[in-house]
C-alpha positions in Angstrom: -91.8 -11.1 -48.3 -94.8 -8.9 -48.3 -97.1 -11.9 -47.9 -95.2 -13.0 -44.8 -95.4 -9.5 -43.4 -99.1 -9.4 -43.9 -99.5 -12.6 -41.9 -97.4 -11.2 -39.1 -98.8 -7.7 -39.0 -101.9 -8.3 -36.8 -99.9 -10.1 -34.0 -99.2 -8.3 -30.8 -95.5 -9.0 -30.2 -93.4 -8.1 -27.3 -90.0 -9.1 -25.8 -91.7 -12.2 -24.4 -95.0 -13.9 -24.7 -97.3 -15.8 -27.0 -97.3 -13.1 -29.7 -93.5 -13.6 -30.1 -93.9 -17.4 -30.1 -96.6 -17.2 -32.7 -94.4 -15.0 -34.9 -91.5 -17.4 -34.7 -93.8 -20.4 -35.4 -95.0 -18.8 -38.6 -91.4 -18.2 -39.6 -90.8 -21.9 -38.9 -93.2 -22.7 -41.7 -90.7 -21.3 -44.2 -87.3 -22.1 -42.6 -86.3 -24.8 -40.0 -86.0 -22.4 -37.1 -85.2 -23.8 -33.7 -87.0 -22.1 -30.9 -85.3 -21.6 -27.5 -87.0 -20.7 -24.2 -85.0 -18.9 -21.5 -86.6 -18.8 -18.1 -87.6 -15.6 -16.3 -84.9 -14.6 -13.8 -82.0 -16.0 -15.9 -79.0 -13.8 -15.5 -77.6 -12.3 -18.7 -74.5 -10.3 -17.9 -75.8 -7.2 -16.2 -79.4 -8.0 -17.2 -82.1 -10.4 -16.0 -84.6 -12.1 -18.3 -87.9 -10.4 -17.4 -91.3 -11.8 -16.5 -93.4 -13.0 -19.5 -96.2 -10.7 -20.7 -99.4 -11.7 -22.4 -102.5 -9.7 -23.2 -106.0 -10.9 -24.1 -108.0 -7.6 -24.3 -107.8 -4.0 -23.3 -110.1 -1.0 -23.8 -111.3 2.3 -22.4 -115.1 2.9 -22.3 -116.9 6.2 -21.8 -120.0 6.7 -19.6 -122.2 5.5 -22.6 -120.4 2.2 -22.7 -118.6 3.1 -26.0 -115.1 1.9 -26.5 -113.1 5.1 -27.1 -109.9 3.1 -27.1 -109.9 -0.5 -28.3 -106.9 -2.8 -28.3 -108.7 -5.2 -30.7 -108.8 -2.5 -33.4 -105.1 -1.8 -33.3 -102.6 -3.4 -30.8 -100.6 -0.1 -30.7 -103.4 1.3 -28.6 -102.0 -0.6 -25.6 -98.7 0.4 -24.1 -96.6 -2.8 -24.5 -96.1 -4.6 -21.2 -99.0 -2.9 -19.4 -100.0 -4.4 -16.1 -103.6 -5.6 -15.6 -106.2 -3.1 -14.3 -110.0 -2.8 -14.2 -111.3 0.3 -12.6 -113.2 3.6 -13.2 -111.6 7.0 -13.1 -112.2 10.6 -14.2 -110.7 11.9 -17.4 -108.1 13.9 -15.6 -106.7 10.8 -14.0 -107.0 8.7 -17.2 -105.0 11.3 -19.2 -101.9 10.7 -17.0 -101.8 7.3 -18.8 -102.5 8.4 -22.3 -100.0 9.0 -25.1 -100.5 10.8 -28.4 -98.6 12.7 -31.1 -99.7 16.3 -31.4 -97.5 16.8 -34.5 -99.1 13.9 -36.3 -102.7 14.0 -34.9 -104.0 11.0 -37.0 -101.3 8.6 -35.9 -101.1 6.2 -32.9 -97.7 6.2 -31.2 -95.9 3.0 -30.1 -94.9 3.0 -26.4 -93.5 0.3 -24.0 -93.0 -0.1 -20.3 -90.8 -3.2 -20.2 -89.0 -2.6 -17.0 -91.4 -0.5 -15.0 -94.7 -2.1 -13.9 -97.3 0.4 -15.0 -100.0 0.7 -17.7 -101.1 3.0 -20.4 -102.9 3.5 -23.7 -101.9 5.2 -27.0 -104.3 7.0 -29.3 -104.4 9.6 -32.0 -104.2 13.1 -30.8 -107.5 13.8 -32.6 -109.1 11.0 -30.6 -107.6 12.3 -27.4 -108.9 15.8 -28.0 -112.4 14.4 -28.6 -112.6 12.8 -25.1 -115.3 14.3 -23.1 -115.3 15.0 -19.3 -116.7 12.2 -17.3 -115.9 8.8 -15.8 -114.1 6.1 -17.9 -113.9 2.4 -17.4 -110.3 1.2 -17.9 -109.8 -2.5 -18.6 -106.6 -4.4 -19.3 -106.7 -8.2 -19.3 -103.0 -9.0 -19.2 -100.6 -11.1 -17.2 -97.1 -10.4 -16.1 -95.7 -13.6 -14.5 -92.9 -16.1 -14.5 -92.4 -17.5 -17.9 -89.8 -17.4 -20.7 -88.0 -15.3 -23.3 -88.3 -17.0 -26.7 -85.9 -16.6 -29.6 -85.4 -18.4 -32.9 -82.1 -19.7 -34.4 -81.1 -21.3 -37.6 -77.6 -22.4 -38.4 -76.7 -23.2 -42.1 -73.4 -25.2 -42.0 -70.7 -24.2 -44.5 -67.3 -25.5 -45.6 -65.8 -23.8 -42.6 -66.9 -23.2 -39.0 -66.3 -19.5 -39.4 -69.6 -17.8 -39.2 -71.6 -15.0 -40.7 -74.3 -13.7 -38.3 -77.6 -12.3 -39.5 -79.6 -10.9 -36.6 -83.0 -9.3 -36.6 -85.3 -8.1 -33.8 -88.8 -9.6 -33.8 -90.4 -8.0 -30.8 -92.2 -5.0 -32.2 -96.0 -5.3 -32.8 -97.8 -3.9 -35.9 -94.9 -1.9 -37.3 -93.9 -2.7 -40.9 -90.5 -1.1 -41.5 -89.4 -1.6 -37.9 -89.3 -4.5 -38.1 -91.5 -6.9 -40.1 -89.5 -5.9 -43.1 -86.3 -7.1 -41.4 -87.9 -10.3 -40.3 -89.2 -11.0 -43.9 -85.8 -10.2 -45.5 -83.8 -12.4 -43.0 -86.2 -15.3 -43.6 -85.9 -15.1 -47.4 -82.1 -14.6 -47.1 -82.0 -17.9 -45.2 -84.2 -19.5 -47.9 -81.8 -18.3 -50.6 -78.6 -19.4 -48.8 -80.0 -22.8 -47.9 -80.1 -23.6 -51.6 -76.5 -22.7 -52.3 -73.0 -24.1 -51.5 -71.6 -22.0 -48.7 -68.0 -21.3 -47.6 -69.2 -19.8 -44.3 -71.5 -21.1 -41.7 -74.5 -18.8 -41.4 -76.2 -18.2 -38.1 -79.6 -16.5 -38.2 -81.0 -15.1 -35.0 -84.6 -13.8 -34.6 -84.6 -12.1 -31.2 -86.4 -9.7 -29.0 -84.4 -6.4 -29.2 -81.6 -5.7 -26.7 -82.5 -8.4 -24.1 -82.5 -11.1 -26.7 -79.1 -10.4 -28.1 -77.6 -9.9 -24.6 -79.1 -13.2 -23.5 -77.8 -15.1 -26.5 -74.3 -13.6 -26.1 -74.3 -14.5 -22.4 -75.1 -18.1 -23.2 -73.0 -18.6 -26.3 -69.6 -16.9 -25.8 -67.8 -19.7 -27.5 -70.0 -19.6 -30.5 -69.7 -15.8 -30.7 -66.0 -16.2 -31.1 -66.5 -17.9 -34.4 -68.5 -14.9 -35.9 -66.2 -13.3 -38.5 -68.8 -11.1 -40.1 -72.3 -10.0 -39.3 -75.2 -7.7 -40.2 -78.1 -6.5 -38.1 -81.3 -6.3 -40.3 -83.8 -3.6 -39.7 -85.8 -0.9 -41.5 -85.2 -2.4 -45.0 -88.6 -1.7 -46.6 -89.0 2.1 -46.8 -88.2 4.2 -49.9 -85.1 5.9 -48.4 -81.6 5.3 -49.5 -79.5 2.4 -48.2 -77.6 3.3 -45.0 -74.7 1.3 -43.5 -73.5 1.7 -39.9 -70.0 0.4 -39.6 -68.9 -2.1 -37.0 -67.1 -0.7 -34.0 -63.8 -1.8 -35.5 -64.6 0.2 -38.6 -62.5 -1.3 -41.4 -63.4 -5.0 -41.3 -64.2 -7.2 -44.3 -67.9 -6.7 -43.8 -67.5 -2.9 -43.6 -65.5 -2.9 -46.8 -67.8 -5.4 -48.6 -70.9 -3.3 -47.9 -69.1 0.0 -48.8 -68.0 -1.6 -52.1 -71.5 -2.8 -53.0 -73.1 0.5 -52.2 -70.5 2.5 -54.1 -71.2 0.6 -57.3 -75.0 0.5 -57.0 -75.2 3.9 -58.8 -77.8 5.0 -56.2 -77.6 7.4 -53.3 -76.4 5.9 -50.0 -74.8 6.8 -46.7 -72.1 5.2 -44.6 -71.9 6.2 -40.9 -69.5 5.4 -38.2 -70.4 3.1 -35.3 -72.1 4.6 -32.3 -73.3 2.8 -29.1 -76.9 3.5 -29.8 -79.3 1.8 -32.2 -80.2 -1.9 -32.7 -78.4 -5.0 -31.6 -75.2 -4.2 -33.4 -74.3 -2.3 -30.1 -74.5 -5.6 -28.2 -72.4 -7.6 -30.7 -69.9 -4.7 -30.9 -69.8 -4.1 -27.1 -66.1 -4.0 -26.0 -66.2 -7.5 -24.4 -67.0 -9.0 -27.8 -66.1 -6.3 -30.4 -67.4 -8.5 -33.3 -67.3 -7.4 -36.9 -71.0 -6.7 -37.1 -72.6 -3.7 -38.8 -76.2 -2.6 -39.5 -77.5 -2.3 -43.0 -80.8 -0.4 -43.3 -82.6 1.9 -45.6 -83.7 5.0 -43.5 -82.2 4.4 -40.0 -84.4 4.2 -36.9 -85.8 7.5 -35.8 -85.1 9.3 -39.1 -88.4 8.7 -40.8 -91.5 10.4 -39.3 -93.5 7.1 -39.3 -91.0 5.5 -36.9 -92.8 3.9 -33.9 -96.2 5.0 -35.1 -99.3 3.4 -36.7 -98.1 5.1 -40.0 -95.3 2.5 -40.2 -97.6 0.4 -42.3 -97.9 -1.0 -45.9 -98.1 2.4 -47.3 -94.5 2.9 -46.2 -93.1 -0.5 -47.0 -93.3 -1.5 -50.7 -92.2 -4.6 -52.6 -89.7 -2.8 -54.8 -87.8 -1.4 -51.7 -87.7 -4.8 -50.0 -86.5 -6.4 -53.2 -83.7 -3.8 -53.6 -82.7 -4.4 -50.0 -82.6 -8.2 -50.4 -80.5 -7.8 -53.6 -78.1 -5.5 -51.7 -77.7 -8.1 -48.9 -77.1 -10.9 -51.4 -74.5 -8.8 -53.2 -72.6 -8.2 -49.9 -72.7 -11.9 -48.9 -71.5 -12.8 -52.4 -68.4 -10.7 -51.7 -67.8 -12.4 -48.4 -68.4 -15.9 -49.9 -66.0 -15.5 -52.9 -63.4 -13.1 -51.5 -60.0 -14.8 -51.8 -56.3 -14.5 -52.5 -55.0 -15.5 -55.9 -51.3 -15.6 -56.8 -50.0 -14.9 -60.3 -47.7 -17.7 -61.4 -46.2 -15.7 -64.3 -45.6 -12.3 -62.7 -42.8 -11.2 -65.0 -44.3 -9.2 -67.7 -47.9 -9.4 -68.9 -48.9 -13.0 -69.7 -50.4 -13.8 -73.1 -54.2 -14.2 -72.6 -55.1 -14.9 -76.2 -53.2 -18.3 -76.5 -55.2 -19.4 -73.4 -58.5 -18.5 -74.9 -59.2 -15.8 -72.3 -60.1 -12.9 -74.6 -63.9 -12.6 -74.7 -64.3 -15.6 -72.3 -66.3 -13.7 -69.7 -69.8 -12.4 -69.8 -71.5 -9.8 -67.8 -69.3 -6.8 -68.5 -70.2 -3.9 -70.7 -67.8 -5.3 -73.3 -65.0 -7.7 -73.8 -62.6 -4.9 -72.8 -64.2 -4.8 -69.3 -63.5 -8.5 -68.9 -59.9 -8.2 -70.2 -59.3 -5.2 -67.9 -60.6 -7.2 -64.9 -58.2 -10.0 -65.7 -55.3 -7.6 -66.0 -56.2 -6.0 -62.6 -56.2 -9.5 -61.1 -52.9 -10.5 -62.6 -51.3 -7.3 -61.6 -52.4 -7.4 -57.9 -52.4 -11.2 -57.5 -49.2 -11.0 -55.5 -50.4 -12.9 -52.4 -51.1 -9.7 -50.5 -54.4 -8.4 -52.1 -57.8 -10.0 -51.8 -60.2 -10.0 -54.7 -62.2 -7.3 -52.8 -59.2 -5.1 -52.5 -58.5 -5.6 -56.2 -62.2 -4.7 -57.0 -61.8 -1.6 -54.8 -58.6 -0.5 -56.5 -60.0 -1.2 -60.0 -63.3 0.5 -59.0 -65.3 -2.3 -60.7 -68.0 -4.7 -59.4 -66.6 -7.5 -57.3 -68.5 -10.0 -59.4 -66.6 -9.1 -62.5 -63.3 -9.5 -60.6 -64.4 -12.8 -59.2 -65.3 -14.1 -62.7 -61.9 -12.9 -64.0 -60.1 -14.7 -61.2 -62.1 -17.9 -61.8 -61.1 -17.8 -65.4 -57.4 -17.3 -64.6 -57.5 -20.0 -61.9 -58.7 -22.4 -64.6 -55.4 -21.9 -66.4 -51.8 -22.1 -65.4 -51.7 -18.4 -64.7 -52.9 -18.2 -61.1 -53.3 -20.4 -58.1 -55.3 -19.9 -54.9 -53.6 -18.4 -51.9 -54.6 -18.5 -48.2 -57.1 -15.9 -47.1 -56.0 -14.7 -43.6 
């Protein structure tokens, strides 16, 4: 995942343009992503697909011809979606278009102007303070014209047409946690799932934020109706604790699956209620769709100081944090994949496990007693009304242990499968 992020880091991405395409094409080298192009001007509910933006170069030179701001050194130096310009102006006029962070004087901020045609540069506050009075040459070689919005999609068919959505935004430029980490995790999650048998069909979307999800939803209302569970992937590489933002509905299977996994990780975590601000979960959970989609992050957006600055780099994102996030996602999907109803065929009294060779038959628990207790919990609640997740919640044990217990019981005459509604 880190290697993929390192390849993607230098690319100047935006909500449209060649940087976004190049990013998706690199992901295509790892997973069979299908790229879709939506023309400028396409109506997407209350929005319109914007003009396509591309940039070749941008800089500010002082009177000595020195580049005091240089897009080639860091693409955050240019306000994303800046219109072209080539003119000279005094420092006082230039400063109206400069952005810095006085509280973090060594960092470059990330700024955008997607829907207002203007221009600007970002620089460290130390660099801003060092600018001398005089005339500056401002040069932005960019285009803003009719084109396309590009997004990537991968569908992994399962045994059913019911879908699990994994969505991640891929429009930000050189920012590691937000959201190269999300891109890398989603890519490797797809790789892992592609090698497994799947109950659900998995739909992976690599989209520009907000406008991408709105555009996809506007063109795929029928497919959206098949989404039973979903997660928006972002900010998964920092050292903070796992944080889950519930779906708008609040108590869906995905909400409960994530809560169960986090509760039994023996690590700090936080679960917060849905709010209509954040990443693309707010589009999937908009009232016209109200899908069961939450957002599973580490430190949420805006709550780490490096957010939307040049300090969101490989010092912040480390392999062990990404690995832990991936393991958490896989554990959640394991719950969804194997959650089911089982029905006890001998519910009167406790059945005899020993004569069926069930004592000590399961591995993975702290002891044989853990396995036996898991089977007893399953048998007691296998009444056709409790899912395995609900049994795991009530027993306060890992879902995987309950799943293995149920599998062992289903291999005997003690239990049969029921219908998961």
